[in-house]
C-alpha positions in Angstrom: 17.7 -14.1 1.9 14.4 -12.3 1.5 13.0 -10.2 4.4 9.3 -9.4 4.5 7.8 -6.6 6.6 4.2 -6.3 7.3 3.7 -10.1 7.6 0.9 -9.6 10.2 -1.0 -7.4 7.7 -3.0 -8.1 4.5 -0.5 -7.5 1.7 2.6 -8.6 3.7 0.8 -11.6 5.0 -0.1 -12.8 1.6 3.4 -12.3 0.4 4.9 -14.1 3.4 2.5 -17.0 2.9 3.4 -17.4 -0.8 7.1 -17.3 -0.2 7.0 -19.5 2.9 5.5 -22.2 0.7 8.4 -21.9 -1.8 11.1 -24.2 -0.5 13.7 -22.4 -2.7 13.3 -19.2 -0.7 15.4 -18.3 2.4 12.8 -16.2 4.2 12.9 -13.9 7.2 9.9 -12.1 8.7 10.4 -8.7 10.2 7.6 -7.8 12.6 6.9 -5.4 15.4 5.4 -8.1 17.7 6.9 -11.6 17.7 3.7 -13.0 19.3 1.7 -12.0 16.2 4.1 -13.4 13.6 2.6 -16.0 11.2 3.6 -19.6 12.3 5.9 -20.5 9.4 9.1 -22.5 9.7 11.2 -19.5 9.0 13.4 -16.9 10.7 11.5 -14.1 12.6 13.0 -10.8 13.9 11.4 -7.9 15.7 11.9 -4.2 15.3 9.9 -1.0 14.6 10.7 1.3 11.7 11.7 4.0 14.1 14.3 2.0 15.9 17.4 2.1 13.8 19.6 -0.1 15.9 17.0 -2.9 16.2 16.3 -2.6 12.4 19.9 -3.0 11.5 20.1 -6.1 13.7 16.9 -7.5 12.1 18.1 -6.9 8.5 21.7 -8.1 8.7 22.2 -10.9 6.1 19.2 -9.9 4.0 19.7 -9.6 0.3 16.2 -8.4 -0.8 13.8 -6.5 1.4 10.1 -6.2 0.9 9.2 -3.0 2.7 5.5 -2.4 3.3 4.9 1.3 4.0 4.4 2.3 7.6 0.9 3.0 9.0 -0.4 6.5 8.6 1.3 8.8 11.2 2.5 12.4 11.5 6.1 11.1 11.7 5.8 8.5 8.9 8.5 10.1 6.8 10.9 9.9 9.7 10.0 6.3 10.4 10.6 5.4 6.7 13.9 7.2 6.5 15.2 5.6 9.7 14.3 2.1 8.5 15.7 2.7 5.0 18.9 4.0 6.5 19.1 0.9 8.7 18.6 -1.3 5.6 21.5 0.3 3.8 23.7 0.0 7.0 22.8 -3.7 7.3 23.9 -4.4 3.8 20.6 -5.0 2.1 21.1 -5.0 -1.7 17.6 -4.5 -3.1 14.4 -2.9 -1.6 11.0 -3.6 -3.0 8.7 -0.8 -1.6 4.9 -0.5 -1.6 4.4 3.1 -2.8 1.4 4.9 -4.1 0.1 5.8 -7.6 1.3 9.2 -8.6 3.7 9.6 -5.7 5.1 13.1 -6.0 6.2 16.0 -3.7 3.1 17.9 -4.7 0.6 15.1 -5.0 -3.0 16.0 -4.2 -3.4 13.0 -2.0 -1.1 14.1 0.8 0.0 10.7 1.9 1.4 10.1 -1.6 3.9 12.8 -0.7 5.2 10.5 2.1 5.7 7.8 -0.5 7.6 10.2 -2.8 9.9 11.0 0.2 10.5 7.3 0.9 11.3 6.6 -2.8 13.8 9.5 -2.7 15.3 8.1 0.5 15.8 4.7 -1.1 17.4 6.1 -4.2 19.7 8.2 -2.1 21.2 5.0 -0.4 22.3 3.6 -3.8 20.5 0.3 -3.0 18.8 -1.4 -6.0 15.1 -0.8 -5.8 11.7 -1.6 -7.2 8.6 0.6 -6.5 5.1 -0.9 -6.5 2.9 2.2 -6.8 -0.6 1.0 -5.7 -3.9 2.7 -6.4 -6.5 2.7 -3.6 -7.4 -0.8 -2.4 -10.7 -2.0 -3.9 -11.4 -4.4 -1.0 -11.4 -1.6 1.5 -14.1 0.5 -0.2 -16.9 -0.7 2.1 -14.9 0.6 5.1 -15.3 4.1 3.7 -19.0 4.0 4.3 -20.8 5.1 7.5 -23.4 3.0 9.4 -26.1 4.0 6.9 -24.0 2.8 4.0 -23.1 6.2 2.7 -19.6 7.1 1.4 -19.1 10.9 1.5 -16.4 13.0 0.0 -15.5 15.6 -2.6 -14.7 13.2 -5.4 -17.2 14.5 -7.9 -17.3 12.5 -11.1 -13.6 11.7 -11.0 -12.5 8.2 -11.6 -10.0 5.9 -9.9 -8.6 2.5 -10.8 -8.7 0.7 -7.4 -6.6 -2.4 -7.1 -7.1 -5.6 -5.1 -4.6 -6.1 -2.3 -4.3 -9.7 -3.5 -3.0 -8.4 -6.8 -0.5 -6.2 -5.1 0.7 -9.2 -3.2 0.9 -11.4 -6.3 2.9 -8.6 -8.1 5.3 -8.4 -5.1 5.9 -12.1 -5.1 6.7 -12.1 -8.8 9.2 -9.3 -8.2 10.8 -10.9 -5.1 11.3 -14.2 -6.9 13.4 -12.5 -9.6 14.4 -9.1 -8.1 17.4 -8.5 -10.5 15.0 -8.5 -13.4 13.0 -5.6 -11.9 15.9 -3.5 -10.5 15.2 0.2 -11.1 11.6 -0.4 -12.2 8.5 1.4 -11.1 5.1 -0.3 -11.5 1.7 1.3 -11.1 -0.7 -1.3 -9.9 -4.3 -0.8 -10.8 -7.5 -2.7 -11.2 -8.9 -3.5 -14.7 -11.0 -0.3 -15.0 -11.4 3.2 -13.6 -14.7 3.9 -11.9 -16.4 6.9 -10.3 -17.2 6.8 -6.6 -20.9 6.4 -7.4 -20.1 3.4 -9.6 -17.6 1.9 -7.1 -20.0 2.2 -4.2 -22.9 0.6 -6.0 -20.8 -2.3 -7.2 -19.0 -2.8 -3.9 -22.4 -2.9 -2.1 -23.8 -5.4 -4.5 -20.8 -7.6 -4.0 -21.1 -7.7 -0.2 -24.9 -7.7 -0.1 -25.2 -4.3 1.6 -26.5 -1.2 -0.2 -23.8 1.4 -0.5 -24.0 4.8 -2.2 -21.9 7.8 -2.7 -22.8 11.3 -1.7 -20.6 14.1 -3.1 -19.5 16.9 -0.7 -17.7 20.1 -1.2 -14.2 20.3 0.3 -15.6 22.6 3.1 -18.3 20.1 3.9 -15.9 17.3 4.0 -13.6 18.9 6.5 -16.7 20.0 8.6 -18.2 16.5 8.6 -15.0 14.9 9.7 -14.2 17.5 12.4 -17.7 16.9 13.8 -17.3 13.1 13.8 -13.7 12.6 14.9 -11.2 14.0 17.2 -8.5 14.1 14.6 -5.4 16.2 14.0 -5.1 18.4 10.9 -2.7 16.1 9.0 -5.2 13.2 9.4 -8.1 15.4 8.2 -6.0 16.5 5.2 -5.3 12.8 4.4 -8.9 11.8 4.5 -10.2 14.7 2.4 -7.5 14.5 -0.1 -8.4 10.9 -0.8 -11.4 12.3 -2.6 -9.9 15.4 -4.1 -7.3 13.3 -5.7 -10.0 11.2 -7.3 -11.9 14.3 -8.4 -8.8 15.8 -10.2 -8.3 12.5 -12.2 -4.8 11.7 -11.0 -5.8 8.2 -10.0 -7.7 7.3 -13.2 -4.9 5.7 -15.1 -5.4 1.9 -15.8 -2.2 0.0 -16.4 -1.4 -3.5 -17.5 1.3 -3.9 -14.8 -0.7 -6.4 -12.7 -1.3 -8.8 -15.5 2.3 -8.4 -16.9 3.8 -9.2 -13.5 1.4 -11.9 -12.3 0.3 -13.6 -15.4 -3.4 -13.2 -14.6 -6.0 -10.4 -15.1 -6.3 -7.7 -12.5 -9.2 -8.5 -10.1 -12.4 -6.5 -10.4 -14.0 -4.9 -7.3 -16.4 -7.9 -7.1 -13.4 -10.4 -7.3 -11.6 -8.5 -4.6 -14.6 -8.4 -2.2 -15.8 -12.0 -2.7 -12.5 -13.9 -2.7 
């Protein structure tokens, strides 16, 4: 029995679709809202990550769990730990978790610290595990732009190896079909090249037929521009700004061959990701 979380989202949805088409797979979808679950001929259970009792009930009988990280929130670490604790209590044997490239307690990108905490929580349970550490998603780059097509942030000339969400899903499917072969493994999933924000904006814009460009900011300017535009809490501002400072420092520039090794096909370029 394989359980898939996030089946109403992009990565989880692709994984669920691929495994639902595989008649060899005993599949369960774990969703927050039953009415939004994909219409596959499979078992569907409802729970939220923060509801331990409901999560235990939803995960009983599951051998392998594909855990998509929770949405950004101030209490995300607590949500993750509650759900992970529930998985262990329900008897789950193996967790495949969508983490982030360079996950560490002191990562510059502050949300990568949440992923480090989730990885630690999974290890603490003793469950077998596989971590898929994704770089930023290349197909989301246009959403970083404002109405004028400008992406702003303190990224400087730093590079990052953005990965297509479809490649993350393909990698996850490969692991879930043979989880024992990947027990204890950590994969860093990247695109085929590392680009500056200037390069990435231009190429993403060309791919979607909308001019996009990057405008560098200082850290102070980045905080000020976001405070002026959004009524956001400090943790959210820190997350937004550190997206760019992590690129600037080079911690997301590594290009790996984990996508092609797991999937059997080349990692998708930004153009491939945006025009599929």
